[in-house]
C-alpha positions as CSV (number, residue, x, y, z in Angstrom):
1,X,-87.5,38.8,19.8
2,X,-85.2,41.7,20.6
3,X,-84.8,40.4,24.1
4,X,-83.8,37.0,22.8
5,X,-81.1,38.5,20.5
6,X,-79.7,40.6,23.3
7,X,-79.8,37.6,25.7
8,X,-77.8,35.5,23.1
9,X,-75.2,38.2,22.7
10,X,-74.8,38.5,26.5
11,X,-74.5,34.8,26.8
12,X,-71.9,34.6,24.1
13,X,-69.9,37.4,25.7
14,X,-70.0,35.8,29.1
15,X,-69.2,32.3,27.8
16,X,-65.7,33.2,26.5
17,X,-62.8,33.6,28.8
18,X,-60.6,36.6,28.4
19,X,-57.0,36.7,27.1
20,X,-54.2,39.0,28.1
21,X,-55.1,41.4,25.3
22,X,-56.4,44.9,25.8
23,X,-59.5,44.1,23.6
24,X,-60.6,40.5,23.3
25,X,-64.3,41.0,22.5
26,X,-66.2,43.3,20.1
27,X,-69.9,43.8,20.0
28,X,-71.1,45.6,16.9
29,X,-74.1,46.4,14.7
30,X,-74.8,47.8,11.3
31,X,-76.5,51.2,11.4
32,X,-77.4,51.0,7.7
33,X,-79.1,47.7,8.1
34,X,-80.9,49.0,11.1
35,X,-82.2,52.0,9.1
36,X,-83.7,49.5,6.6
37,X,-85.5,47.3,9.1
38,X,-82.8,44.7,10.1
39,X,-81.9,44.6,13.8
40,X,-78.6,42.8,14.0
41,X,-75.8,42.3,16.4
42,X,-72.4,40.6,16.0
43,X,-70.1,39.3,18.7
44,X,-66.4,38.8,17.8
45,X,-64.1,37.0,20.2
46,X,-60.3,36.8,19.7
47,X,-58.8,33.3,19.8
48,X,-55.2,34.3,20.3
49,X,-52.8,36.7,18.5
50,X,-53.9,36.1,14.9
51,X,-57.6,35.1,14.7
52,X,-61.1,35.5,16.0
53,X,-64.6,33.9,15.7
54,X,-67.8,35.8,15.0
55,X,-71.4,35.0,15.8
56,X,-74.2,37.2,14.4
57,X,-77.9,37.2,14.8
58,X,-80.5,39.4,13.1
59,X,-84.2,40.1,13.2
60,X,-85.8,41.5,10.1
61,X,-89.0,43.4,10.5
62,X,-89.2,45.5,7.4
63,X,-87.6,45.4,3.9
64,X,-88.2,48.2,1.4
65,X,-91.5,49.1,3.1
66,X,-92.8,45.5,3.1
67,X,-93.7,43.9,6.5
68,X,-91.3,41.0,7.2
69,X,-90.9,38.6,10.1
70,X,-87.5,37.1,9.7
71,X,-84.6,35.6,11.7
72,X,-81.0,35.0,10.6
73,X,-77.8,33.6,12.1
74,X,-74.2,33.6,10.9
75,X,-70.8,32.4,12.0
76,X,-67.4,33.2,10.7
77,X,-63.7,32.9,11.4
78,X,-61.3,35.8,10.9
79,X,-57.6,35.7,10.2
80,X,-55.8,39.1,10.7
81,X,-52.9,39.6,8.3
82,X,-51.6,42.6,10.2
83,X,-51.3,40.7,13.5
84,X,-47.5,41.3,13.7
85,X,-48.0,45.1,13.5
86,X,-51.4,45.6,15.2
87,X,-53.0,43.9,18.2
88,X,-56.1,42.1,17.0
89,X,-59.1,42.6,16.6
90,X,-57.7,45.5,14.6
91,X,-56.2,45.4,11.1
92,X,-56.7,43.7,7.7
93,X,-58.5,40.4,7.7
94,X,-60.0,37.6,5.7
95,X,-63.3,36.3,7.0
96,X,-64.9,33.0,5.6
97,X,-68.5,32.8,6.8
98,X,-71.7,30.7,6.7
99,X,-75.3,31.7,7.5
100,X,-79.0,30.8,7.5
101,X,-82.1,32.9,7.4
102,X,-85.9,32.3,7.4
103,X,-88.3,35.0,6.4
104,X,-92.1,35.6,6.0
105,X,-93.1,38.4,3.8
106,X,-96.7,39.6,4.5
107,X,-99.2,40.8,1.9
108,X,-97.2,41.4,-1.2
109,X,-99.0,42.5,-4.4
110,X,-96.6,41.1,-6.9
111,X,-98.6,41.5,-10.1
112,X,-100.3,44.8,-9.3
113,X,-103.7,43.3,-9.3
114,X,-104.6,44.3,-5.8
115,X,-104.5,40.7,-4.6
116,X,-101.9,40.0,-2.0
117,X,-100.0,36.8,-0.9
118,X,-97.8,35.7,1.9
119,X,-94.3,34.4,1.0
120,X,-92.1,32.3,3.1
121,X,-88.4,31.8,2.3
122,X,-85.4,30.2,3.8
123,X,-81.8,30.6,2.6
124,X,-78.3,29.3,3.3
125,X,-75.2,31.3,2.4
126,X,-71.5,30.8,2.3
127,X,-69.0,33.4,1.5
128,X,-65.7,35.2,2.2
129,X,-65.0,38.9,3.0
130,X,-61.8,40.9,3.2
131,X,-61.8,44.0,5.2
132,X,-60.3,46.2,7.8
133,X,-61.3,46.8,11.4
134,X,-60.3,49.8,13.5
135,X,-60.4,49.7,17.3
136,X,-59.5,52.9,19.2
137,X,-58.2,53.0,22.7
138,X,-61.6,54.2,23.9
139,X,-63.0,50.9,22.7
140,X,-64.9,52.3,19.7
141,X,-64.8,49.9,16.7
142,X,-65.4,50.4,13.0
143,X,-65.5,47.4,10.7
144,X,-65.6,47.6,6.8
145,X,-65.6,44.6,4.6
146,X,-66.5,43.3,1.1
147,X,-66.6,40.0,-0.7
148,X,-68.8,37.5,-2.6
149,X,-71.4,35.4,-1.0
150,X,-73.2,32.4,-2.5
151,X,-76.9,32.1,-1.6
152,X,-79.3,29.2,-2.1
153,X,-83.0,29.9,-1.4
154,X,-86.2,28.0,-1.3
155,X,-89.7,29.0,-0.3
156,X,-93.4,28.9,-0.9
157,X,-96.5,31.1,-1.3
158,X,-100.1,30.4,-0.7
159,X,-100.4,28.9,-4.2
160,X,-96.9,27.6,-5.3
161,X,-93.5,26.7,-4.0
162,X,-90.0,27.0,-5.4
163,X,-86.6,25.6,-4.7
164,X,-83.1,25.7,-6.0
165,X,-82.9,29.5,-6.6
166,X,-79.3,30.4,-6.0
167,X,-76.6,32.8,-7.0
168,X,-73.6,35.0,-6.0
169,X,-74.3,38.4,-4.5
170,X,-72.0,40.9,-2.9
171,X,-71.5,40.9,0.8
172,X,-70.8,44.2,2.5
173,X,-69.9,45.0,6.1
174,X,-70.3,48.4,7.7
175,X,-70.5,48.0,11.4
176,X,-69.8,50.1,14.5
177,X,-69.5,48.8,18.0
178,X,-67.5,48.6,21.2
179,X,-64.4,46.5,22.0
180,X,-63.5,45.4,25.5
């Protein structure tokens, strides 16, 4: 699965043609998510002097000590407010985004009875973040963002199914990467 994710990122980076900017592509990941069992990578490609598009994929293998097998994908569009003073992809931005994920949680003892179940879930989300991205001359990039995200989730267990679970949760971005 990791090879698939890396292949997708490479394909995305090669499929975009470059602009006359010093940094037209950023590849980044969240080290905090990685520490909690979520391998993720985001590719951001500038579209001109004011905006960019983002594509992100993730593979979840552990969540709070629970074995998980999950995949997620997300797309977003960024508009940089500070494009007159800073060359993008650096500066303040607003980032509407949409995503999908599918997860399978293995052997969860929900009621403390010793009996375990397998849960499968899928979710769709839509949200918006505001944030700031720094890009140094060396190419090192740091991205911080926050905003609300609306999730709707459905799923099933070995004994029951549910649908229509939804709500608004905070969306946080802390990512480091390389711009080229």
